[in-house]
C-alpha positions as CSV (number, residue, x, y, z in Angstrom):
1,M,0.0,0.4,-0.1
2,N,3.0,2.1,0.6
3,E,4.0,1.7,-2.7
4,L,1.1,2.5,-4.3
5,I,1.1,5.8,-2.5
6,S,4.4,6.7,-3.2
7,I,3.8,6.0,-7.0
8,W,0.5,8.3,-7.0
9,L,2.2,11.2,-5.4
10,S,5.2,10.4,-8.4
11,E,2.5,11.0,-10.5
12,Q,1.3,14.1,-9.2
13,G,4.7,15.4,-9.9
14,L,5.9,15.6,-6.2
15,N,9.4,16.3,-5.7
16,S,11.4,12.6,-5.6
17,N,13.1,14.1,-2.3
18,Y,9.7,14.6,-0.3
19,I,8.1,11.4,-1.8
20,P,8.9,9.1,1.2
21,S,8.1,11.9,4.3
22,A,4.7,12.5,1.9
23,A,3.6,8.7,1.9
24,I,3.7,8.6,5.8
25,A,1.8,11.9,5.8
26,V,-0.8,10.5,3.6
27,G,-0.6,7.1,5.3
28,I,-1.3,8.4,8.6
29,S,-4.0,10.5,7.6
30,L,-5.5,7.6,5.4
31,I,-5.7,5.5,8.9
32,F,-6.8,7.9,11.2
33,V,-9.7,9.4,8.4
34,I,-10.9,5.4,8.2
35,A,-10.4,4.8,12.2
36,S,-12.6,8.3,12.4
37,L,-15.5,7.1,10.4
38,S,-15.3,3.6,12.0
39,Y,-15.9,5.5,15.4
40,Y,-18.6,7.5,13.8
41,L,-20.4,4.5,12.4
42,A,-20.2,2.4,15.3
43,K,-21.2,5.3,18.0
44,H,-23.6,7.2,16.2
45,Q,-24.8,4.4,13.9
46,V,-24.7,1.3,15.4
47,L,-24.7,1.8,19.0
48,S,-27.9,3.9,18.5
49,L,-29.9,1.2,17.2
50,V,-28.1,-1.4,19.9
51,H,-29.7,1.6,22.4
52,K,-33.1,1.1,21.3
53,L,-33.3,-2.6,20.7
54,I,-32.1,-2.8,24.0
55,I,-35.1,-0.2,25.7
56,N,-37.7,-2.1,23.7
57,T,-37.0,-5.4,25.7
58,K,-38.8,-6.1,28.6
59,N,-35.5,-7.4,30.4
60,T,-34.0,-5.2,32.7
61,W,-30.8,-7.0,33.4
62,D,-29.2,-5.4,29.5
63,D,-30.7,-1.7,30.8
64,A,-27.6,-1.8,32.8
65,L,-25.5,-2.0,29.8
66,I,-26.1,1.3,29.3
67,E,-26.2,2.8,32.5
68,H,-23.0,1.9,33.2
69,N,-21.4,2.8,29.6
70,V,-20.1,-1.0,28.4
71,L,-21.2,-0.5,24.9
72,A,-19.9,3.3,24.5
73,R,-16.4,2.0,25.8
74,M,-16.9,-1.0,23.5
75,T,-17.2,1.5,20.5
76,L,-13.5,2.9,20.9
77,L,-11.9,-0.8,20.3
78,V,-13.2,-0.7,16.7
79,P,-10.8,2.3,15.7
80,L,-8.1,0.8,17.9
81,V,-8.4,-2.7,16.0
82,L,-8.7,-0.9,12.4
83,I,-5.5,0.8,13.3
84,L,-3.8,-1.8,14.8
85,F,-4.4,-3.9,11.2
86,L,-4.1,-1.2,8.8
87,T,-0.9,0.1,9.7
88,P,1.2,-2.6,8.4
89,L,-1.1,-2.1,5.3
90,I,-0.8,1.1,5.0
91,L,2.9,2.0,6.1
92,E,6.6,0.6,5.2
93,A,7.1,-2.2,7.8
94,D,9.7,-1.7,10.9
95,T,10.0,2.3,10.0
96,V,9.7,4.8,13.3
97,T,6.4,5.6,12.2
98,S,4.9,2.4,11.7
99,N,6.2,1.1,15.1
100,L,5.4,4.1,16.4
101,T,2.1,4.0,15.4
102,L,1.4,-0.2,16.5
103,L,2.6,0.8,20.0
104,L,0.2,3.5,20.4
105,S,-2.6,1.4,19.2
106,K,-1.4,-1.4,21.6
107,V,-1.2,0.6,24.7
108,L,-4.7,2.5,24.1
109,L,-6.0,-0.8,23.1
110,T,-5.1,-2.6,26.2
111,F,-6.2,0.5,28.6
112,Q,-9.9,0.6,26.7
113,I,-9.7,-3.3,27.2
114,S,-9.5,-3.1,30.8
115,R,-11.8,-0.2,30.9
116,C,-14.9,-2.6,29.4
117,I,-14.4,-5.6,31.2
118,S,-14.4,-2.9,34.5
119,A,-17.6,-1.8,33.3
120,M,-18.7,-5.2,32.5
121,L,-17.7,-5.8,36.6
122,N,-20.3,-3.3,37.1
123,V,-23.0,-4.3,35.4
124,G,-22.3,-7.5,37.1
125,R,-22.6,-5.7,40.3
126,S,-25.7,-3.9,39.4
127,I,-27.7,-7.3,38.4
128,S,-26.2,-8.9,41.7
129,Q,-27.2,-6.4,43.9
130,E,-30.7,-6.4,42.4
131,S,-31.2,-9.9,42.5
132,A,-29.5,-11.3,45.4
133,K,-31.0,-12.3,48.5
134,Q,-28.2,-12.0,50.8
135,R,-26.8,-8.6,51.2
136,F,-23.9,-9.7,53.2
137,L,-21.8,-10.9,50.4
138,P,-18.9,-8.4,50.1
139,L,-19.6,-7.8,46.5
140,N,-18.3,-4.1,45.6
141,A,-15.0,-5.2,47.6
142,I,-14.5,-8.3,45.9
143,I,-15.2,-6.4,42.7
144,Q,-13.0,-3.4,43.7
145,M,-10.4,-6.2,44.2
146,I,-10.6,-7.5,40.8
147,K,-10.8,-3.9,39.2
148,L,-7.1,-3.2,40.8
149,A,-5.2,-6.4,39.9
150,L,-7.3,-5.3,36.5
151,Y,-5.3,-2.6,36.2
152,L,-2.2,-3.9,37.7
153,V,-2.0,-6.5,35.1
154,A,-2.4,-3.9,32.2
155,S,0.0,-1.5,33.9
156,I,2.3,-4.3,33.3
157,V,1.2,-5.4,29.8
158,I,1.4,-1.5,28.6
159,V,5.0,-1.4,30.4
160,S,6.3,-4.6,28.6
161,L,4.9,-2.9,25.6
162,I,6.6,0.0,25.5
163,I,10.0,-1.6,27.0
164,N,9.8,-4.1,24.0
165,R,9.9,-7.4,27.0
166,S,8.1,-10.1,28.3
167,P,5.5,-9.4,31.4
168,V,6.8,-12.0,32.8
169,Y,10.2,-10.6,32.9
170,L,8.7,-8.0,34.9
171,L,6.4,-9.9,37.3
172,S,9.8,-11.5,37.8
173,G,11.2,-8.8,39.5
174,L,8.3,-7.6,41.6
175,G,9.5,-10.6,44.5
176,A,11.9,-7.6,45.1
177,L,9.1,-5.1,45.4
178,T,6.9,-6.9,47.7
179,A,7.7,-4.8,50.5
180,V,7.1,-1.5,48.6
181,L,4.0,-3.2,47.1
182,L,2.8,-3.8,50.7
183,L,3.4,-0.7,52.4
184,I,1.9,1.0,49.3
185,F,-1.3,-1.2,49.4
186,Q,-1.7,-1.2,53.3
187,D,-5.3,0.3,53.1
188,T,-6.3,-1.8,50.4
189,I,-5.2,-4.9,52.4
190,K,-6.6,-4.0,55.4
191,G,-9.9,-3.1,53.6
192,L,-10.3,-6.2,52.1
193,V,-9.8,-7.8,55.8
194,A,-12.1,-5.7,57.0
195,S,-14.6,-6.2,54.2
196,I,-14.2,-10.1,54.3
197,Q,-14.4,-10.4,58.3
198,I,-17.6,-7.7,57.8
199,S,-19.5,-10.4,55.7
200,A,-18.5,-12.9,57.6
201,N,-20.2,-11.8,60.7
202,R,-23.1,-10.0,59.0
203,M,-22.0,-6.6,61.2
204,V,-23.1,-4.5,58.3
205,V,-25.0,-3.7,54.6
206,A,-25.5,-1.7,52.3
207,G,-28.9,0.4,53.6
208,D,-28.3,-0.5,57.4
209,W,-28.8,2.7,59.8
210,I,-25.3,2.8,61.8
211,E,-23.6,5.6,64.1
212,L,-20.3,6.2,64.0
213,P,-19.5,8.8,67.0
214,K,-15.8,9.1,66.0
215,Y,-16.3,9.8,62.7
216,G,-19.7,11.9,63.3
217,A,-21.3,9.5,61.1
218,D,-25.4,9.0,61.6
219,G,-27.0,7.5,58.9
220,D,-27.5,5.1,56.3
221,V,-24.9,2.9,54.4
222,L,-24.6,3.7,50.8
223,E,-21.7,1.5,49.9
224,I,-19.0,-0.5,51.3
225,G,-15.9,-0.1,49.6
226,L,-12.4,-1.6,49.5
227,S,-10.8,1.2,51.3
228,T,-13.9,3.3,52.4
229,V,-17.3,2.8,54.0
230,K,-19.8,5.8,51.9
231,I,-22.7,7.0,55.1
232,E,-25.1,9.2,53.9
233,N,-26.4,11.2,57.5
234,F,-29.9,12.4,58.2
235,D,-28.7,16.3,57.1
236,K,-28.0,14.5,53.5
237,T,-24.0,14.7,54.1
238,I,-21.7,12.3,52.6
239,T,-19.1,10.8,55.6
240,T,-16.4,8.4,54.2
241,V,-14.9,6.3,56.5
242,P,-11.9,3.8,56.5
243,T,-13.7,0.4,56.3
244,Y,-11.5,-1.2,58.7
245,A,-12.7,1.4,61.0
246,L,-16.0,-0.8,61.4
247,I,-13.6,-3.6,63.0
248,S,-11.3,-1.8,65.0
249,D,-13.9,0.7,66.5
250,S,-17.2,0.3,67.8
251,F,-20.4,1.2,66.1
252,K,-23.9,1.5,66.8
253,N,-26.4,-1.1,63.8
254,W,-30.3,0.1,64.2
255,R,-31.0,-3.1,61.6
256,N,-32.4,-5.1,64.4
257,M,-34.7,-2.4,65.1
258,Y,-36.4,-2.2,61.5
259,H,-36.3,-6.0,61.8
260,T,-38.3,-5.9,65.2
261,G,-40.7,-3.1,63.8
262,A,-40.5,-1.4,66.9
263,R,-38.5,1.9,68.1
264,R,-37.8,2.3,72.0
265,I,-38.8,5.9,73.9
266,K,-36.3,6.5,76.8
267,R,-37.3,9.4,78.1
268,T,-37.7,11.3,81.4
269,V,-40.1,13.4,83.4
270,I,-38.1,15.2,86.3
271,I,-40.4,16.1,89.2
272,D,-40.3,18.9,91.9
273,I,-39.4,16.6,95.0
274,A,-41.0,19.2,97.0
275,S,-44.2,18.5,95.5
276,I,-44.2,15.1,96.4
277,D,-46.9,14.3,98.7
278,F,-49.4,11.7,100.6
279,Y,-53.2,11.7,99.2
280,S,-55.9,12.5,101.8
281,A,-58.9,10.1,101.6
282,E,-61.1,13.5,99.2
283,Q,-58.3,13.3,97.0
284,I,-58.6,9.8,96.8
285,N,-62.1,9.8,96.0
286,Q,-61.5,12.6,93.1
287,L,-59.5,9.8,91.7
288,T,-62.0,7.0,91.5
289,N,-63.7,8.6,88.5
290,A,-60.4,7.9,86.4
291,H,-61.1,5.2,84.2
292,L,-57.0,4.1,84.3
293,L,-56.6,4.6,87.7
294,Q,-59.8,2.4,89.3
295,G,-58.0,-0.6,89.4
296,Y,-55.0,0.3,90.8
297,L,-56.8,2.6,93.5
298,S,-59.2,-0.7,94.1
299,D,-55.9,-2.6,94.9
300,K,-54.5,-0.2,97.0
301,K,-57.5,0.7,99.2
302,Q,-57.5,-2.9,100.1
303,E,-54.1,-3.4,100.3
304,L,-53.6,-0.4,103.2
305,A,-57.2,-1.4,104.4
306,Q,-55.6,-4.6,105.7
307,N,-52.3,-2.8,107.0
308,G,-54.3,-0.5,108.9
309,D,-56.0,-3.1,111.2
310,N,-59.4,-3.5,109.0
311,S,-60.4,0.4,109.4
312,N,-62.6,2.0,106.3
313,S,-60.5,2.7,103.2
314,D,-62.4,5.2,102.9
315,E,-60.8,6.9,105.6
316,I,-57.1,5.8,105.6
317,A,-55.7,8.7,105.2
318,Q,-57.8,11.1,107.8
319,S,-57.3,7.9,110.5
320,I,-53.8,6.6,110.0
321,Q,-50.9,8.8,110.8
322,P,-48.2,8.8,107.9
323,L,-45.6,7.5,110.6
324,N,-47.5,4.3,111.6
325,S,-49.0,3.3,108.2
326,R,-48.6,3.0,104.6
327,Q,-50.2,5.6,102.5
328,L,-51.0,6.4,98.9
329,T,-48.5,9.0,97.3
330,N,-49.1,11.6,94.4
331,I,-45.7,10.4,92.7
332,G,-47.0,6.6,93.3
333,T,-50.2,7.0,91.6
334,F,-48.6,9.0,89.0
335,R,-46.6,6.4,88.0
336,A,-49.1,3.8,88.2
337,Y,-51.7,6.3,85.6
338,I,-49.0,6.7,83.2
339,T,-48.1,3.0,83.5
340,K,-51.5,2.3,82.4
341,Y,-51.9,5.0,80.0
342,L,-48.8,3.5,78.0
343,Q,-50.5,-0.1,78.5
344,E,-53.7,1.1,77.1
345,N,-52.1,2.9,74.3
346,S,-52.8,1.1,71.1
347,H,-49.1,3.2,69.2
348,I,-47.2,1.2,72.1
349,R,-46.5,-2.3,71.5
350,S,-47.8,-4.6,74.3
351,D,-45.5,-7.8,73.9
352,L,-42.1,-5.5,74.0
353,T,-40.9,-3.8,77.7
354,C,-43.6,-1.0,79.0
355,M,-42.7,0.3,82.7
356,V,-42.1,3.4,84.3
357,R,-39.2,3.7,86.6
358,Q,-37.7,6.2,89.4
359,L,-34.2,6.9,88.9
360,T,-31.6,8.6,91.1
361,A,-32.8,11.6,92.3
362,T,-30.8,14.4,91.3
363,Q,-30.3,18.6,92.5
364,T,-33.0,19.0,89.3
365,G,-35.3,16.3,90.8
366,L,-36.8,13.1,91.1
367,P,-37.1,11.4,87.3
368,L,-39.6,9.1,86.5
369,E,-38.3,7.8,83.1
370,I,-40.5,6.0,80.6
371,Y,-39.6,3.1,78.9
372,C,-41.5,1.2,76.6
373,F,-41.7,0.8,72.5
374,A,-43.4,2.5,69.3
375,N,-45.2,0.5,67.3
376,T,-43.2,1.7,64.1
377,T,-39.7,2.5,62.7
378,N,-40.7,5.5,60.7
379,W,-39.4,8.3,62.1
380,L,-41.8,10.7,61.9
381,D,-44.8,8.7,63.3
382,Y,-42.3,7.9,66.3
383,E,-41.2,11.2,67.1
384,A,-45.1,12.0,66.9
385,I,-45.7,9.2,68.8
386,Q,-43.7,9.9,71.4
387,A,-44.4,14.0,71.5
388,D,-47.9,12.4,72.0
389,I,-47.6,11.0,75.2
390,F,-45.2,13.8,76.9
391,D,-47.6,16.8,75.7
392,H,-50.0,14.2,77.9
393,L,-47.9,13.9,80.8
394,F,-47.0,17.4,81.0
395,A,-50.1,18.6,80.9
396,I,-51.8,15.8,83.5
397,A,-49.0,16.4,86.3
398,P,-50.5,19.3,88.0
399,Q,-54.2,17.0,88.5
400,F,-52.1,14.8,90.9
401,D,-50.3,17.7,92.9
402,L,-47.0,17.4,91.1
403,R,-44.7,20.1,89.2
404,V,-42.6,19.1,86.5
405,F,-39.5,21.1,87.1
406,Q,-37.3,23.6,85.2
407,H,-35.1,26.3,85.9
408,P,-36.6,29.4,86.5
409,S,-36.6,31.5,83.6
410,G,-37.3,35.6,83.3
411,H,-40.9,35.2,83.5
412,D,-40.8,33.6,87.0
413,W,-38.4,36.2,87.8
414,Q,-41.1,38.9,86.6
415,N,-44.0,37.5,89.0
416,N,-42.2,37.1,92.0
417,H,-40.9,41.0,91.7
418,Q,-44.8,41.6,91.1
């Protein structure tokens, strides 16, 4: 082909001194034009037709080929392969131009094949994540490790092409660089080991809500990679933490909460100790109309009557001195009311722990802790249920002659001066 180009240039009247250089320029231009035309046809004609066929099919797996640009990357292989085959035909063999063109096409072809395989791995990962029943397999970390090995092999092949040596020659020298490679890829190796341990122990999967206070992460796991884990916080920021941090540091996983279908409510109401007192008979009679307290008061009246030498239960508070007998307190009655209120609340799980307990008194008062489980894991519904419960408790506390503690405000000081 080079001879035909040279003859044609000679027929055009070109000086014989410039014919070799001109033949090379024409040959390279011809190769470039053919390669460009093939790329245009592959990308804008064939690829468009294939995209239409894929979109019209009922299968969903082939859509991943478009999503991860597999076919688009494969179109670049067409001009590179053509350059590889056309160069010996059009350019003179064993020349600097011919050898350089072949070398460049081989390097680019090796790199592009690696990119195509990488895109195919992404397709496999997407299909596996959509169809896999078990999400504990560290597929993302495994694929990233395969990609790393793929590009490492591609780099070795490219270097071997440039220095015109066998890849085995380069691999034989890697043994001496083992320590250096271990130092360079220490995070990758630690991440791979961590991914295997996370998978084996089923510690966390993509979609779990986890908390890592050390890293300021509190949200859903988006991706567990070979070296990092991406966590989307509830403020929509993204936190990345090292993969090995999930096995070297402690973290909280809320997965079991979703499996249970309930979320814990654990909050206190602090009662002013100065408002705690015994109930009089009149006060007890006023509470007997409360539906939630009828059973509690009935049982307590019988119990106190037995302890009061068979005295009339309606006259307990008047006939028995506090130092000599047991009496009802407003704080105890309030605690019983809250317990019954929670037990009859349709939004509270009855099959899980539900209790109201006293915590150690502090300088701010006596904490009453409500410990129960809402029957939902939805954040908005959970907060609404929790708010409704404490709205009611704060409003009902004065009915038991109890004061909820809070530090004095400017309004309090203003009322005192008036």
